[in-house]
N, C-alpha and C positions, 0 to 999 in steps of 0.2 A: 275963372273956371279952372285954369291950369293948376293953381295950388291945391284946390279941392280934389282934383283927379290924382295928383301926386300923393296926397294924404290917403286917399282910398287904396291906391296901389300899395303903399307902405303897410297899411293895416292888413291887407290881404296877404302880403308876404310874411308878415309876422304870424298870422293865423295858420297859413297852410304851408309855409316853407320854413318853419322855425327850426333852428339848429338845436339838437339835443346833445349836450356835452357828455351825458352818461352813456348814450347809445353810440355816439361817434359817427352819426350819419344823419342826413335830412329825412324827416318824415314827410313824404310827398303826398300831395292831394291833386286831384284833377284840376288842370288850369281852366279858368273861366272861358266860356265861349265868347267869340268876338261879338261886339254889340250888345253884350248882356252883362255889362259891369254893374254890380250892385253897389248900393251905398255902403259906406264903411259901417261895420258892426258897432253896436254900442260898446262903450269901454268895458262894462262888466262881462259881456259875452266874449269879447276879445281876450280878456284875462282868463276866462274859463277854458277857452280853446287852447290858450298858451299853456295852462296848467296840465291839461290832458295830454298835450303833445310832449311835455317834459316827463310825464309819468308813464309814457309808453302806450297810451291808448289812442286808437284811431276809429272813429265812428262807433265808440262804445265797446270795442273788442280789443283784448290784450294781444299785442303783436310781438312782444319780446319779454324775456324773463329777467328779472332784476339781477344784475351781475353780482351785486354785493351779497344777495341772499344765496346765490349759487356758490360763491366762494365760501360763505359761512358753512354750507352743507359739507363741502370738501374738507374744511378745517376741523369739523366735528369728529372725524375719525382719523386714526394715525396713518392708515394706508390710503386715505383720500379717495381718488377716483376709482382705484381698484376695488375697494370694498363696496362702493356705491353701485358698481355694476355687477357684483357677484350675486347669484341667486341665493336666497335664504329659504331652505326647505325643511320640512319635517321628516326626520329619519329615525331609525332604530339602530342601535349598536348591540352586537352580540359580545358580551364580556366574559372573561374568565379571570379568576384571581385566587390567590392563596390568602386567606384571611388572618393568618397568624400575625400577631403584632398590631392588628387594627381593632378599633372599637366599633366594629360593624361596618355596614355599607353606607348608611345615610349620613350626610354631612351635618355637623353640629357647628353652625355659624357662631363665631365668637368663642368657641372652646377649642383653641389650637392645641391644648395639651392632650386632647383625646382625638388622635388621628384616625380618619376613616378612609375607606376606599374612594369615596367621592371627592375627598380633598385632593388626592393625586390625579383623579380623572379630570376635574375641573381645571386644575393647573395645566395639564397637558392640552386641553382644548383651547385655552387662552394662548399658550405659548406656540401652539401650532398654527394659530390664525383662524381657527374655525368659528370662534365667537369673540365679541369684544370683551374687554376687561370688566366692564360694568355688569355683563351677563354672568360672569363668574362670581361677582359679589352678591347678586340677586338672581338665583337660579330660576325664579319664576319668569324672568324676562325671556328665557329661551324655552319655556314650557317643559322644563325637565321633569321626568317621572321615571321611577324604577319599578320593575315588576315585583320585587320582594325586598324587604329590609332585612338583610341577614344580620344575625347577632354578632357579638364580639367573638373573634376567632373563627367564625364560620367562613368557609370557602365557597366558590361558585365555579362551575364549568360551563354554565349556560344562562347567565344573567342577561336580561334585556332591558335597556333604558331607551326612552324616547325623548327627543329634543329637537330644536330648530338650530341649524348651523349654516354657515357659508360653505357651499360645496366646492372647496378648493381642490386643486389637482393633487393626486397621491395622498388623499386625506387620511387613509388608514395608516400608511407608512409614517406620515408626519405626526399623527397622534401617538403612535407606539414609540416613536423616537424620543418622546418626552415622558414615557412611563417606565417604571422599574420593570425588570423582567418577569416578576411574579404577578403583574397585571397586564393583560393583553386584550386588545380589541381584535376579535377574530372575524367579524363580518359586519356589513352595513347594508341596509335596505331602505328604499323610499316607502313612505306610508301616507295615508290620507292626512289632510291638514288638521283634523280634529282628533287624531289618534292619541290615546293615552295608554301607555304600556301596562299600568296597573289595572285600570278599569276594563280593558279589552282582553286581559288574560283570563282564559277559561279555567286553567288548572296549572299546578306546579308540581314538579317531581323532584324530590330530594333523595339522597342516599346518606346512610350513616355507616361509616366504616369503623369497626371496633375489633380488638383482639378477641378471639373466641374464648379465652380463659374467663371473660366476663360472664359466660354462661356456666362455668364450672360450679357444681353444687358445693355449698359452703361446708358440708359435713364429710363428704367422701370423695371429692375430686381434688386433684392438684390445682393450686391457685397460681401457676406460673406459666412461663412460655412453652413448657413442654406439653401443655394440655392440647388435646385435639378433640374437636366437636364430633360426638357420635351421631349416627343416623337417628337414633331414638330421640336424643335431645334436640336435634335439628327439626324433627317432626313436631315436637312440643312447642318449640319457638314459633314455628310457622302457624300452628293452631292458635296460639295466643295472639299473634300479630293480626291474624284474620278477623279476630273479634272487633278490631277497630273499624272495619269496613262498614260503610253506611253513615247515617247521620246520628250523631250523639251530642250530648251536652258536655263540652270539654272545659267547663269552668275550673275544674281541679287541675288542669294541665297548663295553666297560664297564671299570671298575676293580675290583680285588679279586675277580676271578672266575678260578678255575682251569679249565683246559681240560676236565677230567673231572667238573666239578660239574654235577649234573642241572639245577640252577636256571638254568644258562647257556643251556639250550635253550629257545628262544622260537618261537612260531607267529605268522607275519605273514600276514594274510589278503589284503592288497592294498597296492600302492605304485605311484604313478604321478605324472607331472608334468602339470599343466593348461596350457592355452594361455596364453602370456605376455600381459601388458598393460602399458601405459605410464602412469606417474604422475609428474607434474612433470618430464617430459623423460627419465625413467629407466625402462628396461624391467625388469619384475619377473615372476617365475614362482612358482607355488605347487606344492609337492610334498606330496601327501597320502599318509598311511600309516595303515592300520588293523591292529591286532593285539590278541591277547588281553591282553598286558601287555608293558611295556618296562622295561628296567633303566636305571640312572642313566647318562646320556650316550649311550645306545644309538642313538637316532634321529639325534642330531647327528653321531655317527661314521658312521652309515650314509650320510647325506648327504655328509659330508666325504670318504669314500672314493670315491664316485661322481664328485664334483667333481674329485678328484685324477686319476682315470682319464681323464675327458673332457678335462681340460686338458693331458694328456700327461705327467704326472709319474709315473704308475704304470701298469703293464700290466694288462689285463683279468684276467689269471690270478690276480692278487692277491686278487680277490674270492672265488674258490673256495678259495684257500689260507687265507684268514682264518677259514674254518670248521673247519680242522683243528686239531691240538693245538699246532702251532708258534706262537710269539708273533709277531704281525705289528704293525708300527707303523701304526696307523690314526689319521689326523688327525681332530680334533674341530671341527666347524663352530661358529661363534659361537651363543650362546644367544638372541640378539636375535630371530631370525626364527622361533623355534619357538613354536607355539601349540597348546594342548589345545583341540580344536574341539568334541568331544562324547564322551560315554560311553554305553555300550549296556547295557541290562538285559533282553535277550530272554527268558531263562529265568524271571526274576522276573515279567515281564509275562504270560507264558503261565500261570503258576500262580496269581497273585493279581490280575492286571489286570482280569479279568472275573468275579471271585467275588461281585460285588455289594456288597462291603464296602470294597474298596480301589480306587484309581484307578491306571491304568497309568502308568509313568514315561515318558510321551511329552510332549515339549516343543514340539510343533508350534505351539501357541498363543503360545509365547514366542519363536518363530523371528524375528519382526520385531524384537523387542528385542535379540536376539543379533546380528542383522545390523547394526542401528543402532550397537550398541556397538563392533563391529569397525571400522565405517567412521569412528566418531568418536574412538576411543582406540587401537585396536591397529594398524591399517594406518598412520595418520599417525605413530605413534611409531616404527615400524620404518623408514619412509621418511625421516623427519627425522633420526633417529639415524644412519642409513647416510650421509646427506648430510654431516652435521656431524662425526661421529666416525669415519666410514669403517671400521666394524668388519669388514665383509666384505673390503674391499680390504686392510686390514692383515693379516687372517688369511691371505689368498691369498699374501701375500709370505712367509709362513712355510713354505709347502708344499715349496720346494726343499730345506729342511733335513731333511725326512723321508727315511729310507732304506727304500724299500718292498721292496728285494731282500735286506735284511739277513738274514732268516731263511730264504731260499730254499735256501741251501746247508746250513743247520742242519737243515732239514726233511728233506733228502735223506740226512743222516747218521743211521743208526739209533741211534748211541750218544749223540746229542745229548740233553741234559737240558733240559727246559722248566720254568722255575720257575713254581710255582703261587701266585699272590698270595693272602694270607690274608684271611679275613673275608668279609662279605657286605654289600653296600651297596644292596640293592634299596630 
């Protein structure tokens, strides 16, 4: 009997007191009660118990985490344990930038020759430690979205982008330290997890800054820096700009839009010209426009057509005709003077701004920084570029080649066919 008892005790020790070399300690089980020694388990059952003991299971429940898998997690990121513990949250960033020298806002992956604002932004996010490098390569991984895609050369004083980042200490200072001075992050706010800056934006406000000699009549006004905008001309400019208010078919104010495409209909809340001012001996004026959304080149063409009418190159009737199905030759003003001033989130603020968990997307505290950036980077760039490159003056010289009456007869002919440009470039 003694050998069989010793065999039973050995099997019990192997099943319940097995040593786990990966865990580094014994997996203990309750000792048998005195007088209740059971017969040794079958060989198959003992092997199964031994396998479970080695894999870290006790009674069907996991009691430890695989150390190798944990080490693999830490090795997968350069900062290891630090990055694993940092919270990753959805935020919005308030951006200001001067667009001169850039091919717009949106990044063109694989086209390094066309530098964009987002190229510099993503690089700064990676270098500051806000996002991993692979998120910079594929921006979808950080749920990146911008409120507006500004065109080539267009600036912004209140662009807003949404994305997921690690909330590191001094995050704004670290991002800005890796950005050029003409691109600044002026504010940061936490938002809901499903927030999308483009879809949640109710409206966008742009302004277009131009020298007032753009409104000088081609026949009897001086066409140089000595021109000053009269009160009478100012009233006419604002009367024409007010015609854009409301919902219209703007297919003639963008490219690749057909006259019957629903997406060509846009709602303009307001458009007007502010009082002119003089900088460095040249008079400038600012045209402000607020709308739900704008198509590519739409605002520049809206300004360009009003300039053409005021200068005497086009009749006022062309404005009404441009909203019809006929194709109208609408000139496009230079991109230099266009600036995205602010974006609006009224509906989001009404729903989440006062829920006690999220803060409203209100940038009143950052307004001083926005104003300072415009005075330091945006206005001087527009003024100096106009002085040295004469972009507005050169564009004005092209207005005589436009034929604003070309489609008037075609529109009157019911058999005339109007080609519909393919695609959509919103």
